C-alpha positions, -999 to +999 in steps of 0.1 A: -549-013-915-580-035-917-576-050-883-594-037-852-575-029-820-580-046-787-573-026-755-591-027-721-564-013-698-583+019-687-616+027-670-631+045-699-627+015-723-657+011-746-687-005-731-667-014-700-655-044-720-627-031-744-619-008-773-621-030-804-625-006-833-602+016-854-594+038-824-597+038-786-619+061-765-586+077-754-579+087-790-552+061-796-554+047-831-555+009-839-521+013-855-505+028-824-523+002-802-508-026-823-474-010-821-476-008-783-485-045-782-454-051-804-433-031-779-446-051-750-439-083-768-404-071-775-399-063-738-410-098-728-385-112-752-358-089-738-366-100-702-364-136-713-330-129-729-317-115-696-328-144-674-298-154-653-280-122-664-276-087-649-288-060-673-268-027-675-284+004-661-288+016-697-310-014-704-329-011-672-336+026-680-348+015-714-373-009-699-387+018-676-391+042-706-408+016-727-433+005-701-441+041-693-447+048-729-475+022-730-494+037-701-528+052-711-525+088-724-487+090-727-474+084-762-498+088-792-471+087-818-467+055-838-433+066-850-421+072-815-432+037-804-416+022-835-383+038-824-386+023-790-392-012-805-360-008-825-341+001-793-354-030-775-346-053-804-310-039-804-307-045-766-321-081-770-297-089-798-268-077-777-280-098-747-280-129-770-246-123-785-261-112-818-285-141-822-321-130-830-349-139-806-386-138-815-408-113-798-436-126-776-470-127-793-494-107-771-523-126-786-513-154-762-524-132-734-554-115-749-568-149-762-560-169-731-584-184-706-602-154-690-587-160-656-552-163-668-557-132-690-571-114-660-541-122-638-515-115-665-533-082-672-531-072-635-493-079-636-487-061-669-509-031-662-495-030-626-459-028-637-468-002-663-480+019-634-449+012-613-428+022-643-443+057-641-431+062-606-397+046-614-394+070-644-400+101-623-375+089-596-349+080-622-351+115-638-341+128-604-312+104-601-328+078-578-330+041-587-336+008-568-322-026-579-353-044-564-376-023-585-356-024-617-349-061-615-386-069-608-396-054-642-376-081-659-389-108-635-425-098-641-422-095-679-405-129-682-432-145-661-459-133-686-446-157-712-453-191-697-489-202-697-492-199-659-519-208-635-540-191-607-516-205-581-485-192-599-498-158-610-516-147-579-484-143-558-469-124-587-499-100-588-494-092-551-456-089-556-464-060-580-480-043-550-451-050-528-425-037-552-447-006-560-446+003-523-408+003-525-409+024-557-433+049-542-411+053-512-381+059-535-401+086-554-412+102-522-376+105-511-365+117-545-391+145-546-386+157-510-348+156-511-348+175-545-376+200-540-381+201-502-409+188-480-443+199-492-460+226-472-498+234-469-503+260-496-534+279-509-534+281-547-554+307-567-574+297-597-575+330-615-551+340-643-532+373-643-528+395-674-498+389-696-480+359-713-481+326-696-474+289-699-496+260-686-477+229-675-496+196-673-486+160-665-466+151-634-429+158-639-416+182-612-381+184-627-395+198-659-414+226-641-383+234-621-363+238-653-391+259-668-392+281-638-355+287-639-357+297-676-387+320-672-371+341-645-370+377-656-389+370-689-423+384-679-438+350-686-459+335-658-463+297-652-495+279-642-500+243-632-527+221-646-541+188-634-516+166-615-490+195-615-510+213-589-489+200-559-459+217-574-471+248-555-464+231-522-427+223-527-403+250-513-379+248-542-407+254-567-430+278-548-401+302-543-404+314-579-427+344-580-438+336-616-454+303-604-488+320-601-516+295-597-535+266-611-552+267-645-583+245-651-591+212-636-584+175-645-569+160-676-601+150-693-612+186-696-581+198-715-597+199-749-624+223-736-602+243-711-572+248-735-592+257-766-589+294-774-565+301-746-536+326-756-509+305-739-483+279-745-488+244-731-461+220-719-472+184-717-447+165-695-461+130-688-494+110-688-530+122-681-533+140-714-558+144-742-548+146-779-548+184-786-573+199-810-560+214-842-571+248-829-543+249-803-520+221-814-494+247-825-492+259-789-485+225-774-450+213-767-442+178-755-413+162-736-402+129-720-421+100-735-451+121-745-454+127-782-483+138-804-479+140-842-478+177-852-465+190-818-429+202-812-410+177-790-383+189-766-356+163-759-332+163-730-295+169-735-270+143-723-268+160-689-306+159-685-311+196-691-338+209-715-341+241-735-376+255-731-369+287-751-394+277-778-422+274-752-413+307-737-412+324-771-445+310-781-461+323-748-447+358-755-460+356-791-495+348-779-493+374-752-518+360-727-549+378-715-552+416-716-569+416-682-570+393-652-593+363-657-614+351-627-617+313-629-632+287-606-631+250-599-659+226-607-680+238-578-674+275-581-645+279-557-618+304-565-590+287-545-578+252-536-553+239-510-525+214-515-494+202-497-507+179-470-482+152-475-474+127-447-449+151-431-474+179-428-502+156-416-481+137-391-468+169-377-503+172-363-505+135-353-508+142-316-536+167-320-554+143-344-552+114-320-565+135-291-593+148-313-603+112-321-601+101-285-622+132-275-648+123-301-642+155-321-630+135-351-653+105-357-641+091-390-615+094-418-621+089-455-595+085-482-615+096-513-589+096-540-577+085-574-580+093-611-606+115-627-623+107-660-652+117-682-678+091-672-709+109-657-710+084-628-680+102-614-703+128-599-707+101-572-674+113-556-685+149-554-718+139-539-701+116-514-677+143-502-706+168-498-725+143-477-697+134-453-705+145-417-688+177-403-669+156-377-650+136-404-617+142-422-612+136-459-578+127-473-575+130-511-548+128-538-545+125-576-567+143-602-599+128-589-598+155-563-609+181-589-644+168-585-645+184-550-612+202-541-627+237-544-654+230-519-651+248-486-657+221-460-644+240-430-618+229-405-616+202-378-590+197-351-570+226-364-568+212-400-590+217-431-615+189-433-602+183-469-565+174-471-549+173-505-519+150-502-506+155-538-504+136-570-513+100-576-475+097-573-479+106-536-502+077-526-472+067-504-482+097-481-517+083-476-503+049-467-477+064-443-505+084-425-527+053-422-499+032-408-489+059-384-524+063-371-527+025-366-495+026-346-508+055-325-540+036-317-521+003-313-543-014-339-543-026-375-551-003-404-583-023-410-594-014-374-591+023-378-622+045-383-610+049-419-626+039-452-610+041-487-631+050-517-610+049-548-617+062-583-595+046-609-587+054-645-553+040-656-524+017-647-510+038-618-543+032-600-539-005-606-505-007-589-517+014-560-546-009-555-522-039-556-501-022-530-531-018-507-539-054-512-503-064-504-506-045-471-537-065-463-561-035-464-597-045-468-631-031-475-620-008-503-647+006-525-638+010-561-655+030-589-670+043-610-669+009-627-649-023-620-619-030-643-629-048-675-598-070-673-608-085-640-626-118-646-655-129-624-634-156-608-605-133-600-630-107-587-644-134-564-609-140-550-605-102-543-639-101-527-634-132-505-599-121-494-602-083-492-639-075-494-634-052-523-668-038-535-680-015-563-693+019-554-731+020-553-747+053-542-732+080-520-760+076-495-758+038-492-721+036-492-718+064-466-743+047-443-724+014-446-690+030-439-702+050-409-720+020-394 
């Protein structure tokens, strides 16, 4: 292919403007990028075909899968994307009684007026993020008509030319629907795996064969734990799978030993040369090096050419015997390996979801009234490779000892192994879980506001968010939908937000880019 790609949906996009060469910074080729655009154009045509009609659950599930497959760092296989395009075309043809309908040309968005392009990008990237949460809930048997139908509504509304007045409400509706979707996923996880409990997780690796599970899918790790019982193969989480240790129905397995490594962008360094099998379940992944590609197994919408893919059976079950056999063949380490986090710590804590935190709400409120707790920070979001992300570590280190830090998602690996002590009977650093668990942070903020009889914006609480991909976009839109102001966003601002759209966000919500830890901390504490 002699054409260059165009993609600017993630934070690491080239030059903070867009990936426009033969491959993206994420490792996605131009061919795959074009095919993902083709898939999105086909989805828009499908949504148009269903205007005024009610899609079947099978078609709604297809839309969720396809949107999720276009999230950054999920599907790197052009053939897999091609197959999804074919499925969408078949569904569109059925909706139109066999009559063909042309796919939407995505160039109409990418080449539009920059403000229209910006707003449509916020909608598109936002619903891609929502689809990730809907996907995980759907795997566990939970769906919501409001969420599923909104995907069709949002996609169909990307086709008309649009205006600032027509698109801004749609942008905020993405945030509203995402709140519903995150609540559904929270219910799905807790009803399936139990309520998360504060748990200390070791970072060392025991001798013997083991499997490292990365991504986000809790059902996958549950099935793997069931199948590794009695095999002598241990299981370790990686990246966004760390919170699995806090769920009662997962932590009960003795072979779930600890957490291996740190955040997703370090996989190619941390996995290289490791005598273990790796299971890649969802997004936040790096294309594996040839040196360990044979040890990588993929599932769900994740696919890399050259890696064995494990499909689900009709009943949703999966056979992970090949992963287990590979782990046994490699044998693991001969002796226990002492490992640390990014700051030298040998343990981390997780499991401080909204139930665990709000169980201490009375003590927290009294500690605030007594002046023992002066401030709360939500320092959370995605991690990435940009060196400016050291800002988040430095910020946490400089927070006063009378402040509490809430965190979630893989951005916490910048600082989650630091020992910050305790305050009001709780650790000063509270890991609330995956990015999928942002609902917990919102629930805590709302509950504190109710306890103090004020608005969330009146609390001694500041939000500092690191973003990387589309799930961060929909979470931000949810916070805006809730009217939350004064958010600091970093390490860079999204390339797809035009100056005029940024001005709207600044004027209405006082969003600001991160600057320096010292300056931002002084401003927030003032």
